[in-house]
C-alpha positions in Angstrom: -17.8 -5.7 -56.8 -16.2 -4.5 -60.1 -15.3 -0.9 -60.8 -14.1 0.6 -63.6 -11.1 1.2 -63.2 -10.2 -1.2 -60.4 -10.3 1.1 -57.8 -11.8 1.3 -54.4 -14.8 2.5 -54.7 -16.5 6.1 -53.4 -19.1 7.9 -51.8 -18.9 12.2 -53.1 -21.3 13.2 -50.0 -22.6 17.1 -49.9 -23.7 17.9 -46.4 -24.7 20.9 -44.6 -28.5 22.9 -43.1 -31.3 23.5 -45.0 -30.3 26.0 -48.3 -27.2 25.7 -48.2 -27.0 24.4 -51.6 -25.9 20.6 -51.3 -28.4 20.0 -53.7 -27.7 22.5 -56.5 -23.7 22.0 -55.3 -24.1 17.9 -55.9 -25.3 18.3 -59.1 -23.0 20.5 -60.8 -20.3 18.1 -59.5 -22.4 15.3 -61.4 -22.7 17.3 -64.1 -18.6 18.0 -64.2 -17.5 14.6 -62.9 -19.5 12.9 -66.2 -18.2 15.7 -68.6 -14.3 14.9 -67.5 -14.2 11.4 -66.6 -16.3 10.0 -68.9 -15.2 6.3 -68.8 -15.6 6.4 -64.9 -19.3 5.4 -63.7 -21.0 7.6 -61.2 -24.6 8.2 -60.2 -26.6 10.9 -58.5 -28.9 9.9 -55.7 -30.6 12.8 -54.1 -32.6 13.3 -51.0 -35.8 11.4 -51.1 -38.2 13.5 -49.0 -37.1 16.5 -51.3 -40.4 15.9 -53.1 -42.8 15.1 -50.1 -43.3 18.5 -49.8 -44.2 18.5 -53.9 -47.1 15.6 -52.8 -48.4 17.5 -49.6 -47.0 16.3 -47.0 -45.7 17.5 -43.8 -42.2 17.3 -42.8 -40.6 13.9 -41.8 -41.1 13.4 -38.3 -39.2 11.5 -35.9 -39.3 8.1 -36.7 -40.3 8.8 -40.2 -36.1 10.4 -40.1 -35.8 6.5 -38.9 -37.5 4.9 -42.6 -35.1 7.8 -44.4 -31.9 6.8 -42.5 -32.9 2.7 -43.8 -33.9 4.0 -47.4 -30.9 6.4 -48.0 -28.3 3.6 -47.4 -30.6 1.0 -49.2 -30.4 2.8 -52.1 -27.2 4.0 -52.1 -26.6 -0.3 -52.0 -28.5 -1.0 -55.1 -26.0 1.6 -56.7 -22.3 0.5 -55.4 -23.2 -3.2 -55.6 -23.3 -3.3 -58.9 -20.0 -1.3 -59.0 -20.4 2.0 -60.1 -17.2 4.1 -59.3 -18.5 7.2 -57.9 -21.7 7.5 -56.0 -22.5 11.6 -55.6 -25.4 12.3 -52.5 -26.7 15.2 -51.0 -28.5 13.1 -48.6 -26.0 10.6 -46.5 -27.3 9.0 -43.7 -25.1 10.7 -41.3 -27.0 14.3 -42.1 -30.6 11.7 -41.6 -28.7 10.8 -37.9 -28.1 14.8 -37.2 -31.7 15.7 -38.1 -33.0 12.7 -35.8 -30.9 13.8 -33.5 -32.4 17.6 -33.5 -35.8 16.2 -33.8 -35.4 15.4 -30.1 -32.7 16.4 -28.7 -32.7 15.3 -24.9 -33.3 11.3 -26.4 -30.5 9.1 -27.1 -32.4 7.3 -29.4 -30.1 8.3 -31.9 -27.1 6.8 -30.5 -28.0 2.9 -31.7 -28.5 4.9 -35.4 -24.4 6.1 -34.6 -22.6 2.7 -35.0 -24.4 1.6 -38.3 -23.9 4.8 -39.4 -20.2 4.6 -38.9 -20.1 1.3 -40.6 -21.8 2.4 -43.2 -20.2 5.7 -43.7 -16.9 4.1 -44.6 -18.1 0.6 -46.2 -17.1 2.6 -49.3 -14.2 5.6 -49.3 -16.6 8.2 -48.7 -15.5 12.1 -50.2 -17.1 14.5 -47.6 -18.6 18.6 -49.1 -19.8 20.3 -46.3 -21.7 23.6 -47.3 -22.0 26.9 -45.3 -24.9 28.7 -45.8 -24.5 32.0 -46.6 -28.5 33.2 -47.6 -31.2 33.8 -45.8 -34.0 33.9 -47.9 -34.4 30.5 -49.9 -37.0 29.6 -52.8 -39.9 28.0 -51.5 -39.9 25.1 -54.1 -39.5 21.6 -52.9 -39.0 22.7 -48.8 -40.5 23.6 -45.5 -37.9 26.1 -45.1 -37.7 29.5 -46.5 -37.0 32.5 -44.4 -35.3 31.9 -40.7 -33.5 34.2 -38.3 -29.6 33.6 -39.1 -28.8 33.1 -36.0 -30.8 30.3 -36.2 -29.6 28.6 -38.7 -26.2 29.7 -38.3 -26.4 27.8 -34.4 -27.6 24.9 -36.5 -24.5 25.0 -39.0 -22.7 25.1 -36.2 -24.7 22.0 -34.2 -23.7 20.2 -37.4 -20.2 21.1 -37.8 -19.6 20.0 -34.0 -21.8 16.5 -34.9 -19.2 15.6 -37.3 -16.0 16.3 -35.7 -17.4 14.4 -32.6 -19.2 11.4 -34.4 -17.6 11.6 -37.5 -13.5 12.8 -36.6 -12.5 10.7 -38.9 -14.2 12.3 -42.3 -11.4 15.0 -44.0 -14.4 18.0 -44.5 -13.7 20.3 -47.7 -16.2 23.6 -46.7 -17.0 25.6 -49.4 -20.3 27.4 -50.3 -21.8 27.1 -53.5 -20.5 29.9 -55.0 -17.8 29.1 -55.0 -18.1 25.4 -55.8 -19.5 26.3 -59.0 -15.8 28.1 -59.2 -14.4 24.8 -58.6 -16.1 21.9 -59.7 -14.2 21.2 -62.6 -11.5 21.3 -60.6 -12.5 18.9 -58.0 -13.5 16.6 -60.3 -10.4 15.9 -62.4 -8.6 15.8 -58.9 -7.7 12.5 -57.3 -10.6 11.4 -55.2 -9.7 8.3 -53.5 -6.8 10.1 -51.6 
C-alpha cells in the first residue's frame, strides 16, 4: 500500500449514540479535509444500515449487527487497500460491537469479536471523535430513534464511554458536540492526524 504522502493511513472514526451528530460531523470533516488537503486522498464511508429505514426495514437484530460489523470492516478494507490516505466513517466496527453488546447485555457472545475488532481498529492509525448528544428530539429521517427520555440516552452515552474506556483504553478520544465540532473542523483538518 502506498499513500500519496508516504504517511501512515488514517481512519477518522466518529462514534457516539444515535442522534449525537456523527453523520453531520463526519460529513463536515470530510468536506473540510478535502478542501484543505487537496493533494491527500480521502473517502467518506457512511453507516450502512442508515438507509434500511427508507426501505421499510426494521432496526437491525442481534445477528444482523454481526453482519453489519463484518461488512463495515470489509468496506473499510476495500478503500484502504487502494492506498487512500484518510478514511472517514460514522460507524466504526467498535461502535457496532457496542450495539451488539447492548442488544444482549446478559450474553458474552460479543466478547468473541473483541480481539478481532481491536486487531482491525489498530491495523490503521485510528483518530476517534466521540460526539456527545445534546438534543432530545431528532429529525425522523433515516433513523429509528426520534424522541427519547433524556435520562435514558444519557445513560446509554455513559455506557458507550465506559465501553471504550474498558475495551479500547489505547484509543485517544476527542469529545465534541456537533455544534462545537463545526467551529473547529477546519482547524482539525489542518492539524497532524498522524500524531
